[in-house]
C-alpha positions in Angstrom: 111.7 95.4 62.4 114.2 92.6 61.9 116.1 92.2 58.7 118.2 89.4 57.3 120.8 91.2 55.1 123.0 89.0 53.0 126.3 90.2 51.4 127.0 92.8 54.1 130.7 92.1 54.0 130.8 93.1 50.3 131.0 96.5 48.8 127.3 97.2 48.1 126.0 95.2 51.1 128.1 97.2 53.6 126.7 100.5 52.3 123.2 99.1 52.5 123.9 98.0 56.1 125.1 101.5 57.0 122.1 103.2 55.4 119.6 100.9 57.2 121.3 101.4 60.6 121.4 105.2 60.1 117.8 105.7 58.8 115.9 103.0 60.7 115.7 101.3 64.1 115.9 97.9 62.6 117.7 94.9 64.1 119.9 93.3 61.4 121.3 89.8 61.0 124.2 89.5 58.6 125.5 86.1 57.4 128.9 86.6 55.9 131.9 84.7 54.6 135.4 85.6 53.4 135.3 83.1 50.5 133.8 85.6 48.0 136.2 88.6 48.5 134.2 89.6 51.6 135.8 91.8 54.2 134.5 91.6 57.8 135.9 95.1 58.6 133.3 96.5 56.1 130.6 95.3 58.5 132.4 96.8 61.5 132.9 100.1 59.8 129.3 100.2 58.6 127.9 100.2 62.2 127.3 103.7 63.5 128.3 104.4 67.2 125.6 103.2 69.5 124.0 100.8 67.0 126.3 97.8 67.8 123.5 96.1 69.7 121.3 96.1 66.6 123.6 94.0 64.5 124.2 90.2 64.8 126.8 88.7 62.5 126.7 85.0 61.5 129.5 83.2 59.9 127.8 81.1 57.2 128.4 80.5 53.5 125.0 80.8 51.8 126.2 78.5 49.0 125.4 75.9 51.5 121.9 75.4 53.1 121.0 77.3 56.3 120.7 74.6 59.0 117.6 74.6 61.1 119.6 75.2 64.2 121.0 78.4 62.7 117.5 79.4 61.5 116.2 79.0 65.0 119.1 81.2 66.3 118.3 83.9 63.7 114.7 83.9 64.8 111.8 85.9 63.3 112.7 88.2 60.3 110.4 90.7 58.7 112.5 91.3 55.6 115.2 89.4 53.7 117.5 91.5 51.6 119.6 89.4 49.3 122.7 91.1 47.8 125.0 88.1 48.2 126.3 86.9 44.8 129.5 86.6 42.8 129.5 89.6 40.5 132.7 89.9 38.4 132.2 89.3 34.7 135.8 88.4 34.0 135.9 85.7 36.8 132.6 84.3 35.4 134.2 83.9 32.0 137.3 82.3 33.4 135.4 79.9 35.7 131.8 79.7 34.4 130.5 76.5 36.0 131.9 77.4 39.5 130.5 80.9 39.2 127.0 79.9 38.0 126.8 77.0 40.5 127.6 79.4 43.4 124.9 82.0 42.4 122.2 79.4 41.8 122.9 77.4 44.9 123.0 80.6 46.9 119.5 81.8 45.8 118.0 78.4 46.3 119.3 78.3 49.9 118.0 81.8 50.6 114.6 81.0 49.1 114.3 77.7 51.0 115.0 79.6 54.2 112.4 82.2 53.2 109.8 79.5 52.8 110.1 78.7 56.5 110.8 82.2 57.7 107.8 83.8 55.9 109.1 87.4 55.7 106.9 90.3 54.6 109.2 90.8 51.6 112.3 89.3 50.0 114.2 91.9 48.0 116.4 90.3 45.3 119.2 92.3 43.7 119.5 91.8 39.9 121.4 93.5 37.1 120.8 95.3 33.9 123.0 92.7 32.2 120.1 90.2 32.5 118.5 91.9 29.5 121.6 91.8 27.4 122.7 94.7 25.3 120.5 97.8 24.8 120.3 99.3 21.3 121.2 102.9 21.0 118.4 105.2 22.2 116.5 102.4 24.1 116.4 101.7 27.8 115.0 98.4 29.0 111.8 98.4 30.9 110.7 96.1 33.7 110.0 92.6 32.3 111.5 93.1 28.9 112.9 90.0 27.3 115.8 88.5 29.1 118.8 87.7 26.9 122.0 87.4 29.0 125.4 87.5 27.2 127.9 86.0 29.6 128.0 83.5 32.6 127.6 86.3 35.2 124.5 87.8 33.6 123.1 84.3 33.0 123.5 83.4 36.7 121.7 86.6 37.7 118.9 85.9 35.2 118.7 82.4 36.7 118.3 83.9 40.2 115.4 86.0 39.0 113.7 83.1 37.3 114.1 80.9 40.4 112.8 83.7 42.6 109.8 84.0 40.3 109.2 80.2 40.6 109.3 80.3 44.4 107.0 83.4 44.3 104.3 81.5 42.4 104.8 78.0 43.7 105.4 78.7 47.4 104.0 82.2 47.9 107.4 83.7 48.8 106.8 87.5 48.7 109.6 88.3 46.2 110.3 91.8 45.0 112.9 91.9 42.2 115.1 94.9 41.5 117.6 95.4 38.7 120.3 98.0 38.7 123.4 99.0 36.7 127.0 99.8 37.5 127.3 100.5 41.2 130.2 102.8 42.4 131.3 104.2 45.7 134.0 104.3 48.4 135.6 101.0 49.2 134.8 99.2 45.9 137.1 96.3 44.9 140.1 97.6 43.0 139.3 95.4 40.0 136.2 97.5 39.2 136.3 100.3 36.6 136.3 103.4 38.8 139.0 102.5 41.3 141.0 100.8 38.5 140.8 104.1 36.5 141.8 106.2 39.5 144.8 103.9 40.2 146.0 103.9 36.6 145.7 107.7 36.2 147.6 108.3 39.4 150.4 105.9 38.2 150.5 107.4 34.7 149.4 104.1 33.1 147.1 103.5 30.1 143.4 103.1 31.0 141.7 100.4 28.7 138.3 101.6 27.5 135.9 99.0 26.0 134.6 100.1 22.6 133.1 98.8 19.4 135.4 97.7 16.6 134.9 101.1 15.0 136.0 103.0 18.2 132.6 103.8 19.8 133.1 103.7 23.6 130.8 101.5 25.7 128.1 103.1 27.7 126.6 102.3 31.1 124.2 103.8 33.7 126.1 104.6 37.0 124.8 104.9 40.5 126.2 105.3 44.0 125.9 102.2 46.2 124.6 104.6 48.9 121.8 105.7 46.6 121.0 102.0 46.0 120.6 101.6 49.8 118.2 104.5 49.8 116.2 103.0 47.0 115.8 99.6 48.8 114.7 101.4 52.0 112.1 103.3 49.9 110.7 99.9 48.6 110.6 98.4 52.1 108.7 101.4 53.5 106.4 102.3 50.6 105.7 99.1 48.6 103.8 95.9 49.2 104.8 92.8 47.2 102.5 91.7 44.4 101.3 88.2 45.1 99.9 85.3 43.0 97.1 84.7 41.8 96.1 88.4 42.0 99.2 89.1 39.8 100.9 87.0 37.2 104.4 88.0 38.2 106.3 89.5 41.1 107.0 93.2 41.5 110.0 94.5 39.7 111.7 97.9 39.9 114.7 99.4 38.1 117.1 101.5 40.2 118.7 103.8 37.7 121.4 106.5 37.7 122.9 108.6 34.9 124.1 107.2 31.6 127.7 108.0 30.6 130.2 106.4 28.3 133.1 104.6 29.9 135.4 107.2 28.3 133.4 110.1 29.8 133.7 108.5 33.2 137.5 108.2 32.8 137.8 111.8 31.5 135.8 113.1 34.5 138.0 111.2 36.9 141.1 112.6 35.3 139.7 116.1 35.4 138.9 115.7 39.1 142.5 114.4 39.8 144.0 117.2 37.7 146.0 114.6 35.7 146.2 113.7 32.0 144.2 110.7 30.8 146.2 108.2 28.7 143.6 105.7 27.3 143.4 102.9 24.8 140.1 101.9 23.1 139.8 98.1 23.2 137.3 96.1 21.1 135.0 94.9 23.8 134.2 91.4 22.6 137.8 90.6 21.7 139.0 91.5 25.2 136.0 90.2 27.1 133.9 87.5 25.3 130.2 88.0 26.1 130.7 91.6 26.9 128.1 94.1 25.7 128.7 97.6 24.4 125.8 99.3 26.1 123.4 98.5 28.9 120.5 100.8 29.8 117.5 100.7 32.2 114.3 102.8 32.3 113.9 104.1 35.8 110.6 106.0 35.3 108.5 103.5 37.3 110.5 104.0 40.5 110.7 107.7 39.9 106.9 107.9 39.6 106.7 105.9 42.9 108.7 108.7 44.6 112.4 107.8 44.4 115.3 108.9 42.3 119.0 109.6 43.0 119.6 112.6 45.3 122.7 114.2 43.6 124.4 114.4 40.2 126.9 111.8 39.1 129.8 114.3 38.8 129.4 115.1 42.6 129.4 111.4 43.4 132.6 110.8 41.4 134.3 113.8 43.1 133.4 112.3 46.5 134.6 108.8 45.5 137.9 110.2 44.1 138.5 112.2 47.3 137.9 109.1 49.4 140.4 107.0 47.5 143.0 109.7 47.7 142.6 109.6 51.5 142.7 105.8 51.5 145.2 104.8 48.8 145.7 101.2 50.2 142.2 100.4 48.9 143.6 100.7 45.3 146.1 97.9 46.0 145.5 95.1 43.6 148.0 92.7 45.3 145.7 91.7 48.1 143.3 88.8 47.8 140.7 90.9 49.7 140.5 94.6 50.1 142.8 96.0 52.8 141.3 96.5 56.2 142.6 99.9 57.2 140.0 102.7 57.4 137.0 100.8 55.8 134.6 103.0 53.8 131.1 102.4 55.1 130.6 105.3 57.5 130.4 107.9 54.9 127.1 109.9 55.0 125.7 112.9 53.4 
């Protein structure tokens, strides 16, 4: 089995790479670039001892087309796993055109390559934010109405729509997944969990997005290592739906536990044994296009045989312990995460 895995120098992609190398005998090709906060040492650390010969790294920015010469060097691939995308909401708000242009050009180049490579499956990573906010008590189901609220979620919804168009027009065997807030060792320090750990350790105030009347925002949270397990489950147990037998591609929600942002911060403070100083911040005033609650229904994938393997509290304890052992990864002064002791060799 040969897999083209994009985004492997990023946080989630490096964990997926490690999971695939640990649990399969696959050969994996990983295009990567440092332009989008990538870190090549994540790839190095993700490779278990003895598996080095199964990984080929290719320096290429997927926001530009894959040349035919590079495609020939890559050779046959059975699966394309696309995780590469810009993903930070605040950056998308600050630079919307650049952000959306990158993500749409990227998926077009991956899909054009897939038209020629003809893999068995192209797995595309999407987000809960494509649906927009979820009302209290409701979790979005696969193929609910898409109503993105900010440039990031709009760019991901555009990727899903373009994938669907290539699925129907060109027969690309697309499988769409949507997931929620991914957490784990080695996440960029701008993200909520490492940011909260850093501020609690420093005795600083943690901002908690809330409604104007003080209701904390809520998310579903899942370990990036669990996400890798879910994608491997789809590779090994699912066949893509194809047109015209079906009117749309397969879609699966990869779902963890729902907790409010305040509850996550309180849990981290309890694990650290430190007090939590927090401030409720009206979510739309601090981040235009931000939504108070996202929620996905994961019952379809659970019925197909996959769900997370351990409780969220255990995952958070593991993540906190890792950052305490690797404090340089909480440093916000570096343009990319620091390279010492990368995170991706953690297993359980």
